[in-house]
C-alpha positions, 0 to 999 in steps of 0.5 A: 650556709644559705637556708631557704627554709629559714628564710621562708619561716622568717618571712612568715614570722615577720608578716604575722608580727607586723600584721596591722602595723600602720606607721609605715614600718609594716610588712610591705616596708620590710618587703621593699627593704628585702627587695632593695637589698637583694638588688644591691647585693647583686652588684656589691657582694656580701653574704646573701643569707645574712643580708636577707635575714637582716632585711627581714628582721630589721624592723621586727620591734622598731626602736622608735616604738620600743626599748632601744634593743628590743629589735635585736632581742626579738630577732635573737630569740627567733633565730635561736628558736630556729637553731641558726648559728650564733655567728649569723645571729650576732651579725644579724643583731648588729644590723638590727641594732644599728640600721636605723637613722637616729638623727642628723648628727648621730654616728653611723655604727654599721660596721659590715658590708652586709649591714651597710647594704641593709641600711642602704636598702632601708634608706632607699625606701625612705626616699622617692614616692614611697618615702613621701607616702611613708613620711605622711603615714608616720607623721599622722601616727605621731600627730605631726602637722603637715607644715607650720612655717613657725616650726624650723627643722632640727638637726638632732644630736642624739637618738633620744632627741630624734625619737621624741621630737614631733616637728612637722611632716615637711620638716622631716624631709630636711631632718632626714629624707634629703640627707640620705642621698649623701649617706648611702654606703654603696655605689649601687645605692647612691646611683638609685638614690639620685633619682629618688632625691630629685623626685623629693626635691620636685615635690617640695618645690611644688608644695611651696609653690602651692603654699605661696598660692603660685600654682 
């Protein structure tokens, strides 16, 4: 059963936990995922309570900067402290464990409509104008070069390879961002992704024109 008080408490918890986060996985990213997920849910259905909790907690301890299961452990402890039913906790933890992109060749293990909606919402915020800005922010955090023609994109086979690979910010478009449009789970997200994908293609077209001194 939907509990607005728990949602509000979760929002405050996430805001406090992610305060000062500078990798592009901050509260405002979480806010956008929540906003995207609610938009998708209006068209696709699904349990809005699970979707909102999953959206809010999906990056509470991002797997790229912590142990693989740190996010779901953190989410579980918080939800247990609020006496959320175990069936909901397990569902939310499944989302937290499996929502992230972990490499071009990594199998997507999201198994529920609610999880697919949160995953689509997360991926939409990695596309378009915000996606470009976030790629730059994350790349700078990782010490990535903007572009190096001697470094080719890599289609990562495993989550470990994806997490540990440095590469370049421009390569990240080919290793992840441009792949997302065709990996959306829902019709609603696929429609939204079209425009954001085109925007990224235009950005790259302009980038390479400038790289060649033609613009």
